[in-house]
C-alpha positions in Angstrom: -44.1 -32.7 7.1 -41.7 -32.7 4.2 -42.0 -31.3 0.7 -42.3 -34.8 -0.7 -45.5 -35.5 1.4 -47.0 -32.2 0.3 -46.2 -33.0 -3.4 -47.7 -36.5 -2.9 -50.9 -35.0 -1.4 -51.3 -32.5 -4.2 -50.8 -35.1 -6.9 -53.2 -37.4 -5.1 -55.8 -34.7 -5.1 -55.6 -34.1 -1.4 -55.3 -30.5 -0.1 -52.2 -30.1 2.1 -53.0 -28.9 5.5 -52.4 -25.3 6.2 -49.8 -26.0 9.0 -47.9 -28.4 6.7 -47.8 -25.8 4.0 -46.5 -23.2 6.4 -43.9 -25.6 7.7 -42.7 -26.3 4.2 -42.6 -22.6 3.4 -40.6 -21.9 6.6 -38.2 -24.7 5.7 -37.8 -23.3 2.2 -37.2 -19.8 3.6 -34.6 -21.2 6.0 -32.8 -22.9 3.1 -32.9 -19.7 1.1 -31.5 -17.7 4.0 -28.7 -20.2 4.4 -27.9 -20.1 0.7 -27.9 -16.2 0.8 -25.6 -16.3 3.8 -23.3 -18.7 2.1 -23.2 -16.5 -1.0 -22.4 -13.4 1.1 -19.7 -15.3 3.0 -18.1 -16.4 -0.3 -18.2 -12.8 -1.6 -16.5 -11.6 1.6 -13.9 -14.4 1.3 -13.1 -13.4 -2.3 -12.8 -9.8 -1.4 -10.5 -10.7 1.5 -8.4 -12.9 -0.8 -8.1 -10.0 -3.3 -7.1 -7.6 -0.6 -4.5 -10.0 0.8 -3.0 -10.5 -2.6 -2.8 -6.7 -3.2 -1.1 -6.3 0.2 1.3 -9.0 -0.7 2.2 -7.4 -4.0 2.7 -4.0 -2.2 5.0 -5.6 0.3 7.0 -7.3 -2.4 7.3 -4.0 -4.2 8.4 -2.2 -1.1 11.1 -4.8 -0.5 12.5 -4.4 -4.0 12.4 -0.6 -3.8 14.2 -0.7 -0.4 17.0 -2.7 -2.0 17.3 -0.1 -4.8 17.4 3.0 -2.6 21.1 2.5 -1.7 21.9 2.6 -5.4 20.1 5.9 -5.7 22.0 7.2 -2.7 25.3 6.2 -4.3 24.4 8.0 -7.5 23.6 11.1 -5.5 26.9 11.0 -3.7 28.8 10.4 -6.9 27.3 13.4 -8.6 28.1 15.6 -5.6 31.8 14.8 -6.0 32.3 15.1 -9.8 35.3 17.3 -10.3 34.6 20.6 -12.1 36.7 19.7 -15.1 34.5 16.7 -15.8 31.1 18.4 -15.1 30.3 18.7 -18.8 31.8 15.4 -19.9 29.5 13.3 -22.0 30.1 10.3 -19.7 28.8 12.3 -16.8 25.8 13.4 -18.8 25.1 9.8 -19.7 25.1 8.8 -16.0 22.8 11.7 -15.2 20.4 10.5 -17.8 20.5 7.0 -16.3 19.8 8.5 -12.9 16.9 10.6 -14.2 15.3 7.5 -15.8 15.8 5.5 -12.6 14.1 8.2 -10.6 11.2 8.4 -13.1 10.7 4.6 -13.0 10.6 4.8 -9.2 8.1 7.7 -9.3 5.9 5.7 -11.7 5.9 2.9 -9.2 4.7 5.3 -6.5 8.0 6.2 -4.8 8.4 9.8 -3.8 11.2 11.6 -1.8 10.3 13.0 1.6 10.7 16.8 1.7 13.2 17.9 4.4 15.3 21.1 4.4 13.3 24.1 5.7 10.4 21.9 6.8 9.4 21.2 10.4 10.7 18.0 11.9 8.2 15.2 11.9 9.2 11.9 13.5 6.9 10.0 11.2 9.0 11.0 8.2 12.4 12.2 9.6 15.1 10.8 11.9 17.1 13.4 13.7 20.8 12.4 13.9 22.2 15.9 14.7 21.1 19.3 16.0 22.6 22.7 15.9 22.0 26.1 17.3 20.4 28.2 14.6 18.4 31.3 14.0 15.7 29.0 12.6 12.7 28.0 14.7 13.2 25.0 17.0 12.7 21.8 15.1 13.3 23.2 11.6 15.3 20.8 9.4 18.7 22.4 8.5 20.4 19.7 6.6 19.6 16.3 5.0 22.1 13.5 5.4 20.1 10.8 3.7 17.0 11.0 1.6 13.8 9.4 2.9 11.2 8.0 0.6 7.5 7.0 0.6 5.8 4.3 -1.5 2.1 5.1 -2.2 2.1 7.4 0.9 3.6 4.8 3.2 7.1 5.5 4.6 9.8 3.2 3.1 12.7 4.9 4.8 13.0 7.9 7.1 15.1 10.8 6.1 18.2 11.4 8.2 18.3 15.1 9.1 19.9 17.8 11.3 17.5 20.0 13.1 17.6 23.5 14.6 17.7 23.9 18.4 
């Protein structure tokens, strides 16, 4: 029996039958259960959408940072090859200031360099491109050829290194 019938019976002065009342209560409980499930599904959908959006933003950030890393590499190489007579030149100091600001901006975005020289080789962070006999323990990083970086603890680029044999 439907709710309308029960309402009609109660307004007409009739007492609804017990089984009709229980059936209506069961139907109402089922509707409430469905509604609660729909609410939970919607909340899960919203959370999933927010998580997907955050992942998309992180991926976009990682792509942009990957494109900027070669610029940082070029700056490092340029500063390693500054002739001694120009080391204190104001132009060089200006470029060093630009490089420091660039590094700070990347750090604020969550980019950090991977530590290498003197550390044990870890294939999750390092790429071995050379090896050399050394007094150091096997697998110790002797030299860094290219810096590696992480973005929010995820590897953006492996560090290229030489390890001890």
